Phi, psi and omega in degrees: 000354183296149173229160176245108190273111177228109186288327181288330178217094189293092179251025179297129179279143181298147175288131182247113181254172180272002183291158179274119186269338185269007178286155182256122178238116178283146176275166188303151180299322180300321179292321178299315181295320180291329184271339187291121178283160177286173184299331181266005178059039176273179180267011178276111181266149176292157180287117181217184178295343181265015186294344180266004183274143178293128175230018181282149177051058178290157177285166180291141176302146180093353180295135178238158177194174183257145171242125177233137180236119179254146166237112189240352183203165175293325179198170178240142175285103188297318182296316180293320179296317178302317181295315182292324179294320179293324178295326182289329179153154184297335182283340183285342176224103183255334182203144178244118177249168171297125176078356183206144171249141182241137176205181177236168178255117180144165180262161176299140182090347177254156176288134182296140177274343181160180183252149180226133178239123182253112183266140184301331184271027169091012180248147177229129180248127180249134175241114171080015179264156174276166179299323179295318179293320177298316179298322178301312181293315182298320185280315189265339182246310188283315188305314179295344183260001183288138173243123185058064180302142178283141174295158183308324182291340182257347180295145186236153176217128171245138182238136180221178175231145169249151183219117179266122183236160181267323188240338184288141180292143179298134180196173175231131177199140180053042179060025175243125181259115182254123176225165182290142185295337181282353175255010186292336182266001179272106184288343180291328175293316178296323179295318179299318178292318183295326177304312181293318180295319181293319177297322178296316180295320176298320179296329177302323180299313179294321179298319180291323179295317179294320178299323178295319178295320178299315180295327181283341185243001187294335181275346185296313178298322178296318178298318179296321181291323184278320187249343183075010182229156175241122181278346182285129179296158179300323180296319180294322178295318178298322179294320178295319177299319178297319179297315180298318180296319179297316181292321178296319178294320181298321182285314190265339186241318193260331187269173178259014182296324185264354186266146169283123184304148181299335180307325186278353179294327181244000180276161175304148182301330181294329177290321176294323176297322177297315178302317181291327178294319178292322174301319178298316179297320180281356178055040185298314182297317180295321181292325177294320177298314179298319181297316179293328175295320177294320175303317183295315179296316179298317180298315180297318181295314181292325175296320178296317179295321178295318178297320178297316178296319179296319178295319178297317179296319178296319179297319178297318178297321179297318178293323177297317178296318179300314181291326175296321177295318179300314180298317180297320178296316180298315178299319178298320178296319178296322179295317178297317180296325179292319179296322181280357179078016180282335176230162176089002178280000000 
């Protein structure tokens, strides 16, 4: 899942997960009803929960494009990002939500090149932009707003495709998100999908960090089994325990990876259902369970190594005390012998 983040030349490698990509996940029924065209393919939509959604000027059926989600920092400075987007142009910041800013790429009077979602936790989702346009935003807008930027080896990139269709039912399969073309201009649908994709990409960062700790410690149990000794100093073991605890806290306590975004508190239920369907496709819940299982195994292993080191240290102290007692007894014997005149004559 590692990526190499280079804004001037985007050579970030795609995040590779263990999830099954060719499975078919249908999108919510409400979305299908809102997207389903009539038999005559007119613009008259049936009355549904989506009746308040913009469906004017839909794109042509069959349109395809790329979705890319980057994770480049622990978080983004929202105030600075808001300022830079407004400086770039009114179209670059169209709406401010909890945890995310939404805008488009392009100037007023020009046709938009695509949609951009900036998440507070360091992820950016692009819909329909070219690599050059993405690099422009990452380099000139996002980079100055990064807080605790990720090193290139930890930066992540997930890539998907969107497909606007006239008759096909909305679904996700093979990393391609298919929705009806008459909903193509509704950014709330894209935001609902992007929330799940961004959380998945953020989770990739934690997965890679834990995997790095696993790779660095995988030989320690074997060494202990073969030699009965641990070459790792007590300080290094304590540092590893601290790293595991920090990552576990970041996933379960501090981050938004496990939380349902605030956007869905006031959004139609169908949008939250859409978000959960994308989460299902990304296997977010299962990956969190696996990640926490790795945390548990690492914690138990490091605790065992720490106990072994403590026992070894205690044993050394006991031997030191024994030898000090032996020395004291020998010295005492010489003193007694000297008092009795057995030595020193």
